[in-house]
C-alpha positions as CSV (number, residue, x, y, z in Angstrom):
1,M,0.0,0.0,0.0
2,R,1.4,3.4,-1.0
3,R,2.1,5.8,1.9
4,P,2.1,9.4,2.2
5,A,-0.4,11.2,0.5
6,I,0.7,14.6,1.7
7,S,4.0,16.1,1.0
8,D,6.2,17.0,3.9
9,S,8.6,19.1,1.9
10,P,9.5,22.4,3.7
11,I,8.6,25.8,2.4
12,V,11.3,27.2,0.2
13,K,12.6,30.7,0.3
14,V,11.5,33.0,-2.5
15,V,13.4,36.1,-3.4
16,A,12.3,38.7,-5.9
17,E,14.6,40.2,-8.5
18,T,15.2,43.2,-6.3
19,G,16.5,40.9,-3.6
20,A,13.4,41.5,-1.3
21,Y,11.9,38.6,0.5
22,V,8.6,37.3,-1.0
23,E,6.0,35.2,0.9
24,P,6.7,31.6,-0.1
25,P,4.0,29.4,-1.7
26,P,2.2,26.9,0.6
27,P,3.5,23.4,0.8
28,E,2.5,21.2,-2.1
29,V,-0.2,18.6,-1.5
30,V,0.0,15.2,-3.2
31,E,-3.3,13.3,-3.7
32,T,-3.9,10.4,-1.3
33,D,-3.7,6.8,-2.5
34,P,-7.2,6.0,-3.8
35,D,-6.8,2.4,-2.4
36,L,-6.6,3.8,1.1
37,S,-9.7,3.6,3.3
38,A,-11.3,6.8,4.5
39,E,-10.0,6.1,8.0
40,D,-6.4,5.6,6.8
41,A,-6.5,8.7,4.6
42,E,-7.8,10.7,7.6
43,Q,-5.1,9.3,9.8
44,I,-2.4,10.3,7.3
45,R,-3.9,13.8,7.1
46,R,-3.8,14.1,10.9
47,D,-0.2,12.8,11.0
48,Y,0.7,15.5,8.5
49,L,-0.8,18.3,10.6
50,L,2.2,18.4,13.0
51,T,4.5,18.5,10.1
52,R,2.5,21.4,8.6
53,F,2.7,23.2,11.9
54,W,6.5,23.0,12.1
55,I,6.9,24.0,8.5
56,S,5.7,27.5,9.4
57,A,6.6,27.6,13.1
58,K,10.3,26.9,12.7
59,G,10.6,30.0,10.6
60,F,10.9,31.9,13.9
61,W,14.5,30.8,13.9
62,G,15.0,31.3,10.2
63,K,16.5,34.2,8.2
64,N,13.2,36.1,8.2
65,G,12.3,35.2,11.8
66,D,12.8,37.1,15.0
67,R,16.2,38.7,15.2
68,V,16.9,37.7,18.8
69,A,15.4,34.2,18.6
70,W,18.8,32.5,18.5
71,I,20.3,34.7,21.2
72,F,17.4,33.9,23.6
73,S,17.7,30.2,22.8
74,I,21.5,30.0,23.4
75,V,21.2,31.9,26.6
76,L,18.5,29.5,27.8
77,V,20.7,26.5,27.1
78,I,23.6,28.1,29.0
79,L,21.3,28.7,31.9
80,I,20.1,25.1,31.9
81,V,23.7,23.8,31.8
82,T,24.7,26.1,34.6
83,N,21.7,25.1,36.7
84,V,22.6,21.4,36.4
85,G,26.1,22.3,37.6
86,F,24.5,23.9,40.7
87,Q,22.4,20.8,41.2
88,Y,25.5,18.7,41.2
89,G,27.1,21.1,43.7
90,I,24.1,20.7,46.0
91,N,24.2,17.0,45.6
92,V,27.9,16.9,46.7
93,W,27.0,19.2,49.5
94,N,24.3,16.8,50.6
95,R,26.9,14.0,50.9
96,A,29.3,16.2,52.8
97,I,26.8,17.5,55.3
98,F,25.5,14.1,56.3
99,D,29.0,12.7,56.6
100,A,29.8,15.6,58.9
101,I,26.7,14.9,60.9
102,E,27.5,11.2,61.1
103,K,31.0,12.1,62.4
104,R,29.6,14.8,64.7
105,D,32.1,17.3,63.1
106,S,30.6,20.7,64.2
107,T,33.3,22.7,62.3
108,A,32.5,21.0,59.1
109,V,28.7,21.4,59.7
110,F,29.1,25.2,60.2
111,Y,31.3,25.5,57.2
112,L,28.9,23.6,55.0
113,T,26.0,25.6,56.3
114,A,27.7,28.8,55.1
115,V,28.5,27.2,51.7
116,F,24.9,26.1,51.2
117,F,23.4,29.7,51.0
118,P,25.5,30.8,47.9
119,L,24.5,27.5,46.2
120,A,20.8,28.0,47.1
121,I,20.8,31.6,46.0
122,G,22.6,30.9,42.8
123,S,20.2,28.1,42.0
124,V,17.2,30.3,42.7
125,L,18.6,33.2,40.5
126,L,19.3,30.7,37.7
127,G,15.7,29.5,38.0
128,V,14.4,33.0,37.7
129,A,16.6,33.8,34.8
130,Q,15.4,30.6,33.1
131,V,11.8,31.6,33.5
132,F,12.5,35.1,32.1
133,T,14.3,33.7,29.0
134,R,11.9,30.8,28.4
135,M,8.8,33.0,28.6
136,G,10.6,35.6,26.5
137,I,11.0,33.0,23.7
138,Q,7.4,31.9,24.1
139,R,6.0,35.5,23.9
140,R,8.1,36.5,20.9
141,W,7.4,33.2,19.1
142,R,3.7,33.5,19.6
143,A,3.8,37.1,18.4
144,W,5.8,36.1,15.3
145,L,3.6,33.2,14.3
146,A,0.4,34.9,15.2
147,N,1.4,37.8,13.0
148,S,2.1,35.4,10.1
149,V,-1.2,33.5,10.5
150,V,-3.3,36.6,10.9
151,S,-1.7,38.3,7.9
152,R,-2.5,35.2,5.7
153,W,-6.0,35.0,7.2
154,L,-6.8,38.7,6.4
155,T,-5.2,38.7,2.9
156,N,-7.5,38.7,-0.1
157,G,-10.6,38.2,2.0
158,R,-9.6,34.7,3.1
159,Y,-11.2,35.3,6.5
160,Y,-14.5,35.6,4.5
161,Q,-13.8,32.8,2.0
162,L,-13.2,30.3,4.9
163,N,-16.9,30.5,5.6
164,L,-17.7,29.4,2.1
165,V,-15.3,26.4,1.8
166,S,-15.3,23.0,3.4
167,G,-12.5,22.0,5.8
168,D,-11.4,21.7,9.4
169,H,-11.1,25.4,10.2
170,Q,-14.1,26.2,12.3
171,N,-13.8,28.9,14.9
172,P,-10.5,30.4,13.5
173,E,-10.5,33.1,16.1
174,Y,-10.2,30.5,18.9
175,R,-7.5,28.7,17.0
176,I,-5.5,31.9,16.5
177,G,-6.1,33.1,20.1
178,E,-5.9,30.0,22.3
179,D,-4.6,27.1,20.3
180,L,-1.7,29.1,18.8
181,R,-0.8,30.2,22.4
182,V,-0.5,26.6,23.6
183,A,1.2,25.5,20.4
184,T,4.0,28.0,20.9
185,D,4.2,27.9,24.8
186,A,4.5,24.1,25.2
187,P,7.4,23.3,22.8
188,V,9.7,25.8,24.5
189,D,8.8,24.2,27.9
190,F,9.4,20.8,26.4
191,A,12.7,21.7,24.8
192,A,13.9,23.2,28.1
193,G,12.6,20.2,30.0
194,V,14.2,17.6,27.7
195,T,17.5,19.4,27.7
196,S,17.5,19.7,31.5
197,A,16.4,16.1,31.9
198,F,19.1,14.8,29.5
199,L,21.9,16.7,31.2
200,S,20.6,15.8,34.7
201,A,20.3,12.1,33.8
202,T,23.8,12.0,32.3
203,T,25.4,13.8,35.2
204,F,23.8,11.9,38.0
205,I,24.0,8.5,36.3
206,V,27.7,9.0,36.7
207,V,27.2,9.9,40.3
208,L,25.1,6.8,41.0
209,W,27.5,4.5,39.2
210,T,30.4,6.0,41.1
211,I,28.8,5.9,44.6
212,G,26.7,2.8,44.3
213,G,29.3,0.6,42.6
214,A,28.3,-3.1,42.4
215,L,25.8,-4.9,44.5
216,T,26.5,-8.6,45.5
217,V,23.6,-10.7,46.5
218,T,23.3,-14.4,47.3
219,I,20.3,-16.3,46.0
220,A,19.9,-20.0,46.6
221,G,23.6,-20.4,47.4
222,S,24.6,-18.5,44.2
223,T,26.4,-15.2,44.4
224,I,25.3,-12.6,41.9
225,T,27.1,-9.3,41.3
226,I,25.1,-6.4,39.7
227,P,27.4,-3.6,38.5
228,G,25.9,-0.1,38.7
229,F,22.8,-1.5,40.4
230,L,21.5,1.9,41.3
231,V,21.7,3.0,37.6
232,I,19.9,-0.1,36.5
233,A,17.2,0.3,39.2
234,A,16.6,4.0,38.1
235,V,16.3,3.1,34.4
236,L,14.0,0.2,35.1
237,Y,11.9,2.2,37.5
238,A,11.5,5.1,34.9
239,A,10.8,2.6,32.1
240,I,8.0,1.0,34.1
241,A,6.5,4.4,35.0
242,S,6.8,5.9,31.5
243,G,5.4,2.7,29.9
244,S,2.5,2.7,32.3
245,I,1.6,6.4,31.6
246,M,1.8,5.9,27.8
247,T,-0.4,2.9,28.0
248,I,-3.0,4.5,30.3
249,G,-2.9,7.9,28.5
250,R,-2.9,6.7,24.8
251,G,-6.3,8.4,24.2
252,F,-5.2,11.8,25.7
253,V,-4.5,13.5,22.4
254,Q,-8.0,12.8,20.9
255,V,-9.7,13.7,24.2
256,S,-7.8,17.0,24.4
257,E,-8.6,17.9,20.8
258,D,-12.3,17.1,21.3
259,K,-12.3,19.2,24.5
260,N,-10.8,22.2,22.7
261,Q,-13.3,22.0,19.9
262,A,-16.2,21.8,22.3
263,E,-14.8,24.8,24.2
264,A,-14.6,26.8,20.9
265,E,-18.1,25.9,19.9
266,Y,-19.4,27.0,23.4
267,R,-17.7,30.3,23.2
268,Y,-19.0,30.8,19.6
269,T,-22.5,30.2,20.8
270,L,-22.2,32.7,23.6
271,T,-20.7,35.2,21.2
272,R,-23.6,34.8,18.7
273,V,-26.1,35.6,21.5
274,R,-24.2,38.8,22.4
275,E,-23.8,39.9,18.7
276,N,-27.5,39.2,17.9
277,G,-28.9,40.3,21.3
278,E,-31.4,42.8,19.8
279,S,-33.0,40.3,17.4
280,I,-33.2,37.6,20.1
281,A,-34.7,40.0,22.6
282,L,-37.3,41.3,20.1
283,L,-38.3,37.8,19.2
284,G,-38.3,36.5,22.7
285,G,-35.9,33.8,21.9
286,E,-34.2,33.5,25.3
287,E,-35.5,30.0,26.0
288,E,-34.4,28.7,22.6
289,E,-31.0,30.3,23.0
290,R,-30.7,28.9,26.5
291,D,-31.5,25.5,25.1
292,G,-28.8,25.9,22.5
293,I,-26.3,27.1,25.1
294,D,-27.2,24.2,27.4
295,K,-26.6,21.7,24.6
296,T,-23.1,23.1,23.8
297,F,-22.2,23.4,27.4
298,T,-23.3,19.8,28.1
299,K,-21.0,18.8,25.3
300,V,-18.2,20.7,27.0
301,L,-18.9,19.0,30.4
302,R,-18.9,15.6,28.7
303,Q,-15.5,16.2,27.1
304,W,-14.2,17.5,30.4
305,A,-15.5,14.4,32.1
306,R,-13.5,12.3,29.6
307,L,-10.5,14.4,30.2
308,A,-10.9,14.1,33.9
309,G,-10.9,10.3,33.5
310,Q,-7.6,10.5,31.6
311,H,-6.1,12.8,34.3
312,M,-7.2,10.4,37.0
313,R,-5.5,7.5,35.4
314,T,-2.3,9.3,34.7
315,T,-2.3,10.8,38.2
316,L,-2.5,7.3,39.6
317,V,0.8,6.5,38.0
318,S,2.5,9.9,38.5
319,Q,1.5,10.3,42.1
320,G,2.4,6.8,43.0
321,S,5.7,7.2,41.3
322,S,6.6,10.4,43.1
323,L,5.9,8.7,46.5
324,I,7.8,5.6,45.9
325,A,10.9,7.1,44.1
326,P,12.6,8.6,47.2
327,V,12.2,5.3,49.2
328,V,13.6,2.9,46.5
329,P,17.3,4.1,46.7
330,L,17.2,4.1,50.5
331,L,16.1,0.4,50.5
332,L,18.7,-0.5,47.8
333,C,21.5,1.2,49.7
334,A,20.5,-0.1,53.1
335,P,22.5,-3.4,52.9
336,K,25.7,-1.6,51.9
337,F,25.2,1.0,54.7
338,L,24.6,-1.7,57.3
339,D,27.7,-3.6,56.3
340,G,29.7,-0.4,56.5
341,S,30.7,-0.2,52.8
342,M,28.7,3.1,52.4
343,T,28.6,6.1,54.6
344,L,25.4,8.0,55.5
345,G,26.5,10.8,53.3
346,Q,26.9,8.5,50.4
347,V,23.5,7.0,51.0
348,M,21.9,10.4,51.0
349,Q,23.8,11.5,48.0
350,A,22.8,8.4,46.2
351,A,19.1,8.9,47.2
352,S,19.2,12.5,45.9
353,A,20.9,11.5,42.7
354,F,18.5,8.6,42.2
355,T,15.5,11.0,42.6
356,I,17.0,13.4,40.1
357,V,17.7,10.6,37.5
358,Q,14.3,9.1,38.0
359,S,12.7,12.5,37.5
360,A,14.7,13.1,34.4
361,F,13.7,9.7,33.0
362,G,10.2,10.2,34.2
363,W,9.9,13.6,32.5
364,L,7.3,12.0,30.1
365,V,5.2,10.8,33.0
366,D,4.9,14.4,34.4
367,N,4.3,16.1,31.0
368,Y,2.3,13.6,29.0
369,P,-1.0,15.3,29.6
370,R,0.4,18.7,28.5
371,L,2.2,17.0,25.6
372,S,-1.2,15.7,24.5
373,D,-2.8,19.1,24.8
374,W,-0.1,20.6,22.7
375,N,-0.5,17.9,20.1
376,A,-4.2,18.7,19.9
377,C,-3.7,22.5,19.7
378,A,-0.9,22.3,17.1
379,R,-3.1,20.1,14.9
380,R,-6.0,22.6,15.2
381,I,-3.8,25.6,14.2
382,A,-2.3,23.5,11.4
383,S,-5.8,22.7,10.1
384,L,-6.4,26.4,9.8
385,M,-3.0,26.8,8.0
386,M,-3.9,24.0,5.6
387,S,-7.2,25.7,4.7
388,L,-5.4,28.9,4.1
389,D,-2.9,26.9,2.0
390,G,-5.8,25.7,-0.1
391,L,-7.0,29.2,-0.7
392,E,-3.5,30.4,-1.5
393,R,-3.0,27.6,-4.0
394,A,-6.3,28.5,-5.6
395,E,-5.2,32.1,-5.9
396,R,-2.1,30.9,-7.7
397,G,-4.2,29.0,-10.2
398,D,-4.2,25.5,-8.8
399,G,-7.3,23.3,-8.6
400,I,-10.7,24.9,-9.1
401,G,-10.8,27.8,-11.6
402,R,-10.4,31.4,-10.4
403,I,-12.0,34.5,-11.7
404,K,-9.4,36.7,-13.2
405,R,-9.2,40.4,-12.5
406,G,-7.8,42.8,-15.1
407,E,-8.3,46.2,-16.7
408,T,-10.9,47.3,-19.2
409,E,-10.3,48.6,-22.7
410,G,-11.8,51.7,-24.2
411,D,-14.5,53.7,-22.4
412,A,-15.8,50.7,-20.4
413,I,-15.4,51.2,-16.6
414,L,-16.4,47.6,-15.8
415,S,-16.8,44.5,-17.9
416,L,-17.6,40.8,-17.3
417,N,-15.9,38.7,-19.9
418,D,-17.1,35.1,-20.2
419,L,-17.7,35.2,-16.4
420,S,-18.8,32.1,-14.7
421,V,-19.3,31.8,-11.0
422,T,-19.0,28.5,-9.2
423,L,-18.8,27.1,-5.6
424,D,-15.4,26.0,-4.3
425,D,-16.1,22.4,-5.5
426,G,-16.8,23.5,-9.1
427,T,-20.7,23.5,-8.9
428,A,-22.0,26.2,-11.2
429,V,-23.9,29.2,-9.7
430,V,-23.9,31.6,-12.6
431,G,-23.1,30.6,-16.2
432,E,-21.0,32.5,-18.7
433,A,-21.9,36.2,-18.7
434,E,-20.7,38.9,-21.0
435,V,-21.5,42.4,-19.7
436,V,-19.9,45.8,-20.5
437,I,-20.8,48.8,-18.2
438,E,-19.8,52.3,-19.1
439,A,-19.0,55.2,-16.8
440,G,-22.0,56.6,-15.1
441,E,-24.3,53.7,-15.8
442,R,-26.5,52.5,-13.0
443,L,-27.1,48.7,-13.4
444,L,-29.8,46.8,-11.5
445,V,-29.3,43.0,-11.2
446,A,-32.7,41.3,-10.8
447,G,-33.9,37.8,-10.6
448,E,-35.6,35.3,-8.3
449,T,-34.2,34.4,-4.9
450,G,-31.5,31.8,-5.2
451,T,-30.4,32.7,-8.8
452,G,-27.0,33.9,-7.6
453,K,-27.4,37.7,-7.7
454,S,-25.5,38.4,-4.5
455,T,-22.9,35.8,-5.5
456,L,-22.4,37.6,-8.8
457,V,-22.1,40.9,-7.1
458,R,-19.5,39.4,-4.6
459,A,-17.6,38.1,-7.6
460,I,-17.6,41.6,-9.1
461,A,-16.4,43.1,-5.8
462,G,-13.6,40.5,-5.6
463,L,-15.0,38.6,-2.5
464,W,-16.0,35.5,-4.5
465,P,-13.0,34.0,-6.3
466,W,-14.2,30.7,-7.7
467,G,-15.3,30.5,-11.3
468,G,-13.9,31.4,-14.7
469,G,-13.6,34.3,-17.1
470,S,-12.6,37.7,-15.8
471,V,-13.9,40.9,-14.1
472,N,-12.2,44.0,-15.5
473,F,-12.1,47.5,-14.1
474,H,-10.9,50.8,-15.6
475,P,-7.5,51.6,-14.2
476,D,-7.3,53.8,-11.1
477,R,-11.0,53.5,-10.3
478,R,-12.0,52.9,-6.7
479,L,-14.8,50.4,-5.8
480,F,-16.9,50.7,-2.7
481,M,-19.4,48.0,-1.6
482,L,-22.5,48.4,0.6
483,P,-23.7,45.1,1.9
484,Q,-27.1,44.4,3.3
485,K,-25.7,44.2,6.9
486,P,-23.2,47.0,7.2
487,Y,-20.2,46.3,9.5
488,V,-19.9,48.7,12.5
489,P,-16.4,48.5,14.1
490,L,-15.7,49.0,17.8
491,G,-14.8,52.5,19.0
492,T,-16.2,55.9,18.3
493,L,-19.0,56.8,15.9
494,R,-16.4,58.8,14.0
495,R,-14.4,55.7,13.4
496,A,-17.6,53.8,12.3
497,A,-18.5,56.6,9.8
498,A,-14.9,56.8,8.3
499,Y,-14.4,53.0,8.1
500,P,-12.4,51.5,6.4
501,A,-10.3,54.6,6.3
502,A,-8.9,56.2,9.5
503,A,-11.2,58.3,11.6
504,E,-8.8,61.3,11.3
505,D,-9.1,61.4,7.5
506,W,-12.2,63.7,7.9
507,T,-12.9,66.4,10.4
508,V,-15.8,66.1,12.9
509,E,-17.6,68.8,10.9
510,Q,-17.3,66.8,7.7
511,I,-18.6,63.6,9.3
512,G,-21.4,65.5,11.0
513,E,-22.4,66.9,7.6
514,A,-22.5,63.4,6.1
515,L,-24.6,62.1,9.0
516,D,-27.0,65.0,8.6
517,K,-27.4,64.2,4.9
518,V,-28.5,60.6,5.5
519,G,-30.9,61.4,8.4
520,L,-28.7,60.7,11.3
521,S,-28.4,64.3,12.6
522,H,-29.5,63.2,16.1
523,L,-26.1,61.4,16.4
524,K,-24.0,64.4,15.5
525,D,-23.3,65.2,19.1
526,K,-22.0,61.7,19.7
527,I,-19.4,61.5,16.9
528,E,-16.5,61.3,19.4
529,E,-18.4,59.0,21.8
530,E,-17.3,55.4,22.2
531,A,-20.2,53.0,22.5
532,P,-21.4,49.6,21.3
533,W,-22.7,51.2,18.1
534,D,-23.2,47.8,16.5
535,Q,-25.8,47.0,19.2
536,T,-27.1,50.5,19.6
537,L,-28.0,51.4,16.0
538,S,-31.0,49.8,14.3
539,G,-30.8,48.0,11.0
540,G,-32.0,51.1,9.2
541,E,-29.6,53.4,11.0
542,K,-26.7,51.1,10.1
543,Q,-27.7,51.3,6.4
544,R,-27.9,55.1,6.6
545,L,-24.4,55.1,8.2
546,A,-23.2,53.0,5.3
547,F,-24.4,55.7,2.9
548,A,-22.7,58.4,5.0
549,R,-19.5,56.4,4.5
550,L,-20.2,56.3,0.8
551,F,-20.5,60.1,0.6
552,L,-17.3,60.6,2.5
553,H,-15.2,58.2,0.4
554,K,-16.7,59.3,-3.0
555,P,-15.8,56.1,-5.0
556,D,-15.9,55.7,-8.7
557,I,-17.8,52.4,-8.7
558,I,-20.5,51.5,-6.1
559,V,-21.8,48.0,-5.5
560,L,-25.0,47.8,-3.6
561,D,-26.2,44.4,-2.2
562,E,-29.7,45.0,-0.8
563,A,-28.3,48.1,0.8
564,T,-31.7,49.7,1.4
565,S,-33.6,46.6,2.6
566,A,-34.0,47.9,6.1
567,L,-35.4,51.3,5.0
568,D,-39.0,52.2,4.3
569,E,-39.9,53.1,0.7
570,K,-39.8,56.8,1.4
571,S,-36.4,56.7,3.1
572,Q,-35.1,54.4,0.4
573,D,-36.2,56.9,-2.3
574,K,-34.6,59.7,-0.5
575,M,-31.3,57.8,0.0
576,M,-31.1,56.8,-3.7
577,E,-31.9,60.3,-4.8
578,L,-29.2,61.6,-2.5
579,M,-26.7,59.2,-3.9
580,T,-27.6,60.2,-7.5
581,R,-27.2,63.9,-6.6
582,E,-24.0,63.6,-4.5
583,L,-22.3,61.1,-6.8
584,P,-23.7,61.8,-10.3
585,M,-20.6,60.4,-12.1
586,A,-20.4,57.2,-10.1
587,T,-21.1,53.8,-11.8
588,V,-23.6,51.7,-9.8
589,V,-24.2,48.0,-9.7
590,S,-26.9,46.9,-7.4
591,V,-28.9,43.9,-6.3
592,A,-32.4,44.5,-5.0
593,H,-35.9,42.9,-5.0
594,R,-37.9,46.1,-4.8
595,T,-39.2,47.1,-8.2
596,E,-39.4,50.7,-7.0
597,L,-35.6,50.9,-7.3
598,E,-35.8,50.6,-11.1
599,A,-36.5,54.3,-11.1
600,F,-33.0,55.0,-9.9
601,H,-31.2,52.8,-12.5
602,S,-30.6,53.2,-16.2
603,R,-30.5,49.6,-17.0
604,K,-31.6,46.2,-15.7
605,I,-30.3,42.7,-16.4
606,V,-32.2,39.6,-15.2
607,L,-30.8,36.4,-14.0
608,E,-32.8,33.2,-14.5
609,R,-32.1,29.8,-12.9
610,R,-31.0,27.3,-15.5
611,K,-29.4,23.9,-15.6
612,G,-25.6,24.4,-15.3
613,G,-26.0,27.7,-13.5
614,A,-28.1,30.9,-13.7
615,K,-28.0,32.8,-17.0
616,L,-28.4,36.5,-17.9
617,V,-31.6,36.3,-20.0
618,S,-32.4,39.9,-20.6
619,D,-30.9,43.4,-20.8
620,V,-33.4,46.2,-20.5
621,D,-32.9,49.9,-20.8
622,L,-34.8,51.7,-18.0
623,V,-34.1,55.1,-19.6
624,P,-33.4,55.9,-23.2
625,R,-29.8,55.9,-24.2
626,K,-27.6,56.0,-27.2
627,G,-25.0,53.5,-28.3
628,R,-24.7,49.8,-28.7
629,R,-26.0,47.2,-26.4
630,R,-23.7,46.5,-23.5
631,L,-24.9,42.9,-22.9
632,L,-22.7,41.1,-25.4
633,G,-23.8,37.6,-24.6
634,R,-27.5,38.2,-25.3
635,F,-28.2,34.6,-26.1
636,L,-25.9,33.0,-23.5
637,G,-28.9,31.3,-22.1
638,H,-28.9,29.0,-25.1
639,R,-25.2,28.1,-24.8
640,K,-23.7,25.3,-22.8
641,P,-21.7,26.6,-19.9
642,R,-18.0,26.1,-19.9
643,L,-16.8,25.8,-16.3
644,Q,-13.1,25.9,-15.5
645,R,-12.0,23.3,-13.1
């Protein structure tokens, strides 16, 4: 059976002709073996997720990573090595103090007491320095990787497109906020822990071998000599404990991942209630929302119960191991102490060294739950990365066809050339369309619900990338889109009115004038006031605010998607008349169901649902005009659609 389906080749560095760094392409994906079962293919994908995480995460130490990453890392290693040296010093001090006590040597006891304090203070200071350095790496690594992921997420509207495609990328905000934190915190702790454990084990195995020597026992008249018996005992003890924890906790990774997903869904449910509080309150939907919250919270509790079971089983091993470990070396050394071949100081030094070695070997026992949690978090953030990879590859022309964007020729300000709009799986939404729109035209896109009008408008605005053909704009023309549900950012009303530009781009007087025009004069005194405007403003006020933005930005091309649906007919007419008066040269493309809006457009095209995608079936002049028809594909409804795949 053929194995990997997914390439694990690292991202290569790309440099432009100018020598500047260019964002590299996403890792290539190789199709899975068709003979594999769905379960095997899914397991291969899950195994690849950790590789995908490291492909991006290790860039923190690369040429384009953080400039002090290596400095912090080297300093952390030096601190760990030095701390192990202090541990060894304390271990030797342990032997000396007990030997002095056994001999009742008061001078030596007082001297060793004075020596202990510098050792203890040095060890504490090294521990503090390790925490500072380790958390510094974690903080900077998280910032670097979060910046990379967020940049990719916000580029080319991918944050929006993720809602339209299939894949394991639900709740991206939780993955970026929480999963990415764990995914960058834990590896630094693990690396520091493994390094410390290896050095400690190596150092104190030598101590155990030197102090313990060989143990001779007589069994059934036969004499058996066990060289380095304390070392062998420490290794066997750690192997048993680690093997037990791995066997008991083998389901930890999946349980942790399920718990994180349940937590993300619960937070999302609560966020939805907050964001849609007005609608829920007006409809009296509290009981229904409570039912939904209870269901998601029950799922959270169920996953936490499973996780508690895993923790209980691992605690059984780890707690038992920590209680037994200090006693084992005392019992093993007792025969040699009683026959006088070991001093009390040697016994105590051996016991201390045994505990350190056992802890080093048992590092997995203590960290297996957190290792499992990291595994789950790294996979979740890698799943988001893979979904972004897919969108990036599509932007580069791989897989499903993409709508091209170019420049128009001649007097046309906007043209659709052989444009077809599809879903991300290639399913046709709108068939091949040929439309030319000249400057100043006001085009109304009409059709029954579900014919793809809004999808076509989103394709024109650049939000919907899947399909074929091209959308071309006149060079240096700015497009501004007014959706049915305008976005109101956090902050002041001034910021909300100026969005997406900076609030300082217009004076308070200019913004007040725009608000006055659209019928929001009652808000002029609150322009500099910070408030939850998204919750405070009604649907109609939000749409008026969107028109105020429009009049401030003064774009060349305006795309309206049911932008007046929350306004009454009189207010709608006033707003459209105002737009016509304020922006007489602007080109308008709008989607609307109200027939009254035809009075504010010069032309109407109609979409009709057909097999193979909706087609443009008519092009009607709403006002007389000169010149040739702009709908070039008048009879496209009779042609077979050609979808790029």
